[in-house]
C-alpha positions in Angstrom: 111.8 107.7 67.0 113.5 111.1 67.2 114.8 112.2 70.6 112.9 114.9 72.4 114.8 118.1 73.3 116.2 118.0 76.8 114.0 120.8 78.1 110.8 119.0 76.8 111.9 115.8 78.4 112.5 117.5 81.7 109.1 119.1 81.5 107.4 115.8 80.7 109.2 114.1 83.6 108.2 116.9 86.0 104.6 116.6 85.0 104.7 112.9 85.5 106.2 113.3 89.0 103.5 115.9 89.9 100.5 113.9 88.7 101.4 110.4 89.8 104.8 110.3 91.7 105.4 107.0 89.8 102.3 105.7 91.7 101.9 103.0 89.0 103.7 100.7 91.4 101.8 99.2 94.3 104.7 98.6 96.6 107.9 100.1 95.2 108.7 103.7 96.0 109.7 106.3 93.3 112.9 108.3 93.5 110.8 111.4 92.7 109.9 114.0 95.3 107.0 116.4 95.2 107.5 119.9 93.8 107.9 122.6 96.5 104.5 123.4 98.0 102.7 120.5 96.5 100.4 118.3 98.6 99.3 114.8 98.1 96.8 112.7 100.0 97.0 108.9 99.6 94.7 106.2 100.8 95.7 102.5 100.5 94.0 99.3 101.4 95.9 96.0 101.4 94.2 92.5 101.7 96.4 89.7 102.9 94.9 86.2 102.7 95.5 82.4 102.7 98.1 80.7 104.9 97.3 77.3 103.4 95.5 76.1 106.6 92.5 77.3 108.5 91.0 80.7 107.5 93.0 83.9 107.4 92.1 87.3 106.0 93.5 90.6 107.1 93.2 94.2 105.8 95.7 97.0 106.3 94.6 100.6 105.9 97.0 103.6 105.5 96.0 107.2 105.1 98.9 109.5 104.6 99.7 113.1 103.6 102.8 114.1 101.7 104.2 117.6 101.3 106.9 119.0 99.2 109.1 121.1 101.5 111.4 121.9 98.6 111.8 120.4 95.1 114.3 117.9 96.6 112.8 117.2 100.0 109.4 115.6 100.8 107.9 114.8 104.2 105.0 112.4 104.9 102.8 111.5 107.9 100.3 108.6 108.0 97.8 106.8 110.2 97.4 103.1 110.1 94.4 100.8 110.9 93.8 97.1 110.5 91.1 94.4 110.6 91.5 90.6 110.9 89.5 87.5 110.7 91.3 84.3 111.4 90.2 80.9 112.7 91.5 77.3 112.9 95.1 78.5 113.1 97.3 77.8 116.2 101.0 78.5 115.6 103.3 78.2 118.5 104.8 81.6 119.3 102.9 83.4 116.6 99.1 82.7 116.4 97.7 82.1 119.8 94.1 81.5 118.7 91.1 82.8 116.7 90.8 86.6 116.3 88.2 88.8 114.6 87.6 92.5 114.6 86.8 95.3 112.2 89.1 98.2 111.4 91.0 99.5 114.5 93.7 102.1 114.8 97.0 100.3 114.8 99.7 103.0 114.5 101.4 105.8 112.6 104.3 106.6 110.4 106.6 109.6 109.7 108.8 109.6 106.6 111.2 111.9 104.8 112.7 111.6 101.3 115.6 113.6 99.8 116.5 113.6 96.1 120.2 113.6 95.2 119.8 113.1 91.4 116.9 114.2 89.2 115.7 111.4 87.0 115.1 113.7 84.0 118.5 115.4 84.2 120.7 112.4 84.9 121.0 108.9 83.6 119.8 107.6 86.9 117.6 109.3 89.5 118.6 108.7 93.1 116.9 109.5 96.5 117.2 108.4 100.1 114.5 108.0 102.6 114.1 107.7 106.4 111.1 106.5 108.3 109.8 106.1 111.9 106.9 103.6 112.4 104.9 102.8 115.6 102.4 100.0 115.8 100.2 98.8 118.6 98.9 95.7 116.9 100.6 92.6 115.4 99.6 92.6 111.8 99.9 88.8 111.6 98.0 87.6 114.7 96.0 90.7 115.4 97.1 90.6 119.1 98.4 93.6 121.0 102.1 94.2 120.3 104.0 97.4 120.6 106.6 97.9 117.9 108.9 100.9 117.0 110.7 100.7 113.7 113.4 102.8 112.1 113.8 102.4 108.4 116.3 103.8 105.8 117.0 103.1 102.2 117.9 104.1 98.7 115.5 104.6 95.7 116.7 104.5 92.1 114.7 105.4 89.0 115.4 105.5 85.3 113.4 106.5 82.2 113.4 104.6 78.9 111.7 105.3 75.6 111.5 109.0 76.3 109.7 108.4 79.6 107.2 105.8 78.3 108.9 103.1 80.4 110.1 103.6 84.0 112.4 101.3 86.0 112.5 101.5 89.8 115.0 99.9 92.2 114.6 100.0 96.0 116.9 98.8 98.8 116.2 99.3 102.5 117.0 98.2 106.1 114.5 98.3 108.9 115.3 97.9 112.7 112.4 97.0 115.0 112.0 96.8 118.7 108.9 94.8 119.7 107.1 93.8 122.9 104.1 91.6 123.1 101.4 91.8 125.8 100.6 88.7 128.0 97.6 86.6 127.0 95.6 84.6 129.5 94.2 81.2 128.9 96.8 79.9 126.4 97.0 76.1 125.8 99.4 74.4 128.2 103.0 74.6 126.9 102.1 77.2 124.2 105.0 79.5 123.6 104.2 83.2 123.7 107.3 85.2 124.5 106.8 88.6 126.2 110.4 89.7 126.5 111.4 92.6 124.2 112.7 91.5 120.8 115.0 93.2 118.3 114.6 92.4 114.6 116.4 93.5 111.4 114.7 93.3 108.1 116.4 93.7 104.7 114.3 94.6 101.7 115.1 94.9 98.0 112.8 95.3 95.1 112.7 96.2 91.4 110.0 96.8 88.8 109.2 98.1 85.3 106.1 100.1 84.2 105.0 101.0 80.7 102.5 103.6 79.5 100.1 101.7 77.2 97.9 104.6 76.3 97.5 108.1 77.6 97.0 108.1 81.5 97.1 104.3 81.7 100.1 102.2 82.8 100.8 98.5 83.4 103.7 97.4 85.7 105.4 94.4 87.2 107.4 94.4 90.5 109.4 91.9 92.5 109.9 92.2 96.3 112.4 90.2 98.4 112.5 90.5 102.2 114.4 88.7 104.9 114.2 89.1 108.7 116.8 88.4 111.4 115.8 88.1 115.0 117.9 88.4 118.2 117.7 84.7 119.3 117.1 82.7 116.1 119.2 84.6 113.6 117.7 84.5 110.1 114.0 83.9 110.9 112.3 84.2 107.5 112.6 85.2 103.9 110.1 85.7 101.1 109.9 86.6 97.4 106.8 88.2 96.0 106.0 89.2 92.4 103.0 90.5 90.5 101.4 93.0 88.2 99.8 96.4 88.6 97.5 98.6 86.6 97.5 102.3 87.1 95.5 105.3 86.0 96.6 108.9 86.5 95.3 112.4 85.7 96.5 115.8 86.7 94.5 115.8 90.0 94.2 112.2 91.0 95.5 108.7 90.4 94.7 105.1 91.3 96.7 101.8 91.3 95.5 98.2 91.7 98.3 95.7 92.5 98.5 91.9 93.0 101.5 90.1 94.6 101.9 86.4 94.9 104.5 84.7 97.0 106.6 82.6 94.7 109.3 81.4 97.2 110.0 81.7 100.9 111.5 79.9 103.8 112.5 80.1 107.5 110.3 79.1 110.3 107.3 77.0 109.4 104.3 75.5 111.2 103.3 71.8 111.3 100.2 72.0 109.2 101.8 74.1 106.5 100.8 72.6 103.1 103.6 74.2 101.0 107.2 73.8 102.1 108.4 76.4 99.6 106.7 79.4 101.1 106.9 81.3 104.4 103.3 81.4 105.7 103.7 82.3 109.4 104.2 86.0 109.0 103.3 86.2 105.3 100.4 85.0 103.2 100.2 83.3 99.8 99.1 86.6 98.1 98.3 90.2 98.6 96.0 92.7 96.8 96.6 96.5 97.2 94.4 99.4 96.1 95.9 102.9 96.3 94.1 106.2 95.6 95.8 109.6 95.5 94.7 113.2 95.3 97.1 116.0 94.2 96.9 119.6 95.4 
């Protein structure tokens, strides 16, 4: 296949970033930033289900707005909500009992991304990001829990086959301060700490996407996370992997992703039916649907 002229490759990459921002991945972040003055609205819904015991189903909703301040600097603000339906699960220190409610406001996020290297002009695109997150609900138990998180990381991206294939690599560190509210009527001897906690979470992920026909992409991504807590040290780790399918046009795009936990460890609960997974704060699988509008 003959190589495209550099100017044409740069134009193609710019159009790709404008129309989809590498949105063909459900969880990984692209190193691309929005063009100056561009605006993007993104709605995502994530379903987390199956802890191997009892009944557990939770939905996370995120509505966010991204704006290109310059060609290299993008800011983003988002609102979060969640719903949960869990029964038959009682996990000391984590799941104090059955909980069920429909979508409720659960927090907000603010994020900024700065691009150091343009993917189309260099062998490797590179950006950094910083984020502030506040949550009023525990996403695992659904109980009231106030958390403030600061996150930072690096995003790498590379094009192959004249842009038909895209590789992403993400690495990040998140520091969280959390405080749980007291709960009345807990079983005797049940542990439910209300003292402030400090947690550090390390994240790394990688993925490949491939344009199969015009506007359609398939992708695969792998995500590893581990968390360290003040009193117990390394509390948990998990490895998820799965496919995505993505459609993009000039004005809108959509991505459907599935992730399955293939390995995990750390703290476990007595009734856990699989010793090779972490199922206290994670589930066996996740499904995410994202929809974006470009302006």
